[in-house]
matplotlib code that plots the C-alpha trace (Angstrom):
import matplotlib.pyplot as plt

x = [6.7, 7.9, 11.9, 13.5, 14.1, 17.1, 16.7, 17.3, 14.5, 12.1, 12.9, 12.3, 9.0, 7.8, 8.7, 6.7, 3.7, 3.6, 4.1, 1.3, -1.2, -2.2, -5.5, -6.8, -9.2, -10.2, -13.0, -14.7, -17.1, -14.0, -12.6, -16.0, -15.9, -12.5, -12.7, -15.7, -14.3, -11.3, -13.7, -15.5, -12.2, -10.9, -14.2, -14.0, -10.4, -11.4, -9.0, -9.7, -8.0, -8.0, -8.0, -8.0, -8.1, -7.0, -6.2, -3.1, -5.1, -5.6, -9.3, -10.4, -12.6, -13.0, -12.0, -12.9, -12.1, -12.6, -13.5, -10.6, -8.8, -8.6, -7.0, -3.5, -4.2, -5.5, -2.1, -0.4, -2.4, -1.6, 2.0, 1.9, -0.2, 2.3, 5.1, 3.4, 2.4, 6.0, 7.8, 5.3, 6.1, 4.9, 5.7, 7.3, 9.2, 10.9, 11.4, 13.3, 15.2, 16.5, 17.5, 19.3, 21.5, 21.7, 20.0, 17.3, 14.3, 16.6, 19.2, 16.6, 15.1, 12.1, 10.5, 9.4, 6.7, 5.1, 6.2, 6.2, 9.0, 7.1, 4.6, 0.9, 0.7, 0.4, 0.2, -3.1, -1.3, -3.1, -1.5, 0.1, -1.1, 0.9, 0.1, -2.8, -3.4, -2.7, -4.4, -3.5, -4.0, -2.8, -3.6, -1.1, 2.6, 3.9, 4.4, 1.1, -0.5, 1.2, 0.3, -3.3, -3.6, -1.7, -4.1, -7.3, -5.8, -4.8, -8.6, -10.1, -8.2, -8.5, -4.7, -3.5, 0.5, 1.1, 4.3, 3.6, 5.6, 4.7, 7.5, 10.8]
y = [22.3, 18.9, 18.6, 16.1, 12.9, 10.6, 7.1, 5.9, 8.1, 6.9, 3.5, 3.8, 5.6, 2.7, 0.1, 2.1, 2.3, -1.4, -2.0, 0.3, 0.0, -3.7, -5.5, -7.5, -9.5, -8.7, -10.2, -9.6, -7.0, -5.2, -5.0, -3.7, -1.1, 0.0, -0.1, 2.0, 4.4, 4.7, 5.4, 8.1, 9.6, 9.6, 11.3, 14.0, 14.7, 14.7, 11.8, 9.2, 6.2, 2.4, 0.6, -3.2, -5.4, -8.8, -11.7, -14.0, -16.6, -14.5, -13.7, -10.1, -9.0, -5.2, -3.4, -0.1, 2.0, 5.5, 7.3, 7.3, 4.2, 1.1, -2.4, -0.6, 0.6, -3.0, -4.6, -2.1, -3.2, -6.9, -6.1, -4.3, -6.9, -9.6, -7.6, -7.1, -10.8, -12.2, -9.7, -9.0, -5.4, -2.3, -1.8, 1.5, -0.2, -2.5, 0.5, 2.4, -0.8, -1.4, 2.3, 2.2, -0.9, 0.4, -2.7, -3.8, -6.1, -8.4, -8.4, -10.1, -12.1, -10.5, -10.0, -6.5, -7.9, -9.6, -7.2, -3.5, -1.8, 1.5, 2.6, 1.8, -1.6, -2.1, -5.4, -6.3, -7.6, -9.4, -8.6, -12.0, -13.7, -12.0, -10.7, -12.0, -9.7, -6.5, -3.1, -1.6, 2.0, 3.5, 6.7, 9.2, 9.4, 6.1, 8.0, 9.8, 6.5, 4.9, 7.9, 7.6, 4.2, 5.2, 8.2, 6.0, 3.3, 5.5, 6.8, 3.4, 2.0, 5.4, 5.9, 9.3, 8.6, 7.0, 9.0, 10.1, 10.3, 12.8, 12.9, 11.3]
z = [3.7, 4.5, 4.7, 2.9, 4.9, 4.8, 3.3, 7.0, 8.4, 5.5, 6.3, 10.0, 9.2, 7.0, 9.7, 12.1, 9.8, 9.1, 13.1, 14.1, 11.2, 12.1, 12.5, 15.3, 12.8, 9.1, 7.4, 4.1, 6.0, 7.1, 3.6, 2.3, 5.0, 4.5, 0.8, 0.8, 3.1, 0.9, -2.2, -0.3, 0.8, -2.8, -4.1, -1.5, -2.3, -6.1, -6.9, -9.7, -8.1, -8.5, -5.4, -4.4, -1.3, -1.9, 0.3, 0.0, -1.7, -4.5, -3.8, -4.1, -1.7, -2.8, -5.9, -7.1, -10.4, -10.4, -13.6, -16.1, -14.7, -16.7, -17.2, -17.3, -13.5, -12.6, -13.9, -11.5, -8.5, -9.3, -9.4, -6.2, -4.6, -5.8, -4.1, -1.0, -0.7, -1.5, 0.5, 3.4, 3.8, 1.7, -1.8, -1.0, 1.7, -0.8, -3.0, -0.3, 0.9, -2.6, -3.2, 0.3, -0.9, -4.5, -5.6, -8.4, -8.1, -10.3, -7.8, -5.2, -8.0, -8.6, -12.3, -13.0, -15.2, -12.1, -9.3, -8.9, -6.7, -6.0, -3.6, -3.5, -2.0, 2.0, 3.8, 5.8, 9.0, 11.8, 15.2, 16.4, 12.9, 10.2, 6.7, 5.2, 2.3, 0.6, -0.1, -3.3, -4.9, -8.1, -10.0, -8.2, -8.1, -6.2, -2.9, -3.0, -3.6, -0.4, 1.6, 0.5, 2.0, 5.2, 5.5, 5.0, 7.3, 10.1, 10.1, 9.6, 12.7, 14.6, 14.8, 14.9, 15.8, 12.2, 10.7, 6.9, 4.1, 1.7, -0.6, -1.2]

ax = plt.figure().add_subplot(projection="3d")
ax.plot(x, y, z, "-o")
ax.set_aspect("equal")
plt.show()
């Protein structure tokens, strides 16, 4: 059973995830491959998730809604995407950072109707190029949404040394 981590340990793990899980390039074809792999992983695990890969210009290059997902899930993904695009960090990273500082979204001028301060959004970061988009997942609790992305990205990028956060 995973031991409870301190908020500082979680922040360090989130920073490591974002440093390690970067791409050398990212095309629409890459989005299709990654998204299809994520759908297969969800089906293998019996999970009904909604997931999206969206570029910073707003173009959705991949989107999937498992059985039982709906417009409400799409709205969660949109808000998670907005958070990643604005902050250029994962939405769980923002959640944890605000928790550590005892701040709210209002304190940093983010409208909770447009942004989501919870796990399930992760930046598509190009090495030496910056954040170009976001991967979003919804359907589980927010830490599990984040971990699903990390698990899939680690597999897709053939990276084993990524720390995982399974609970907070």
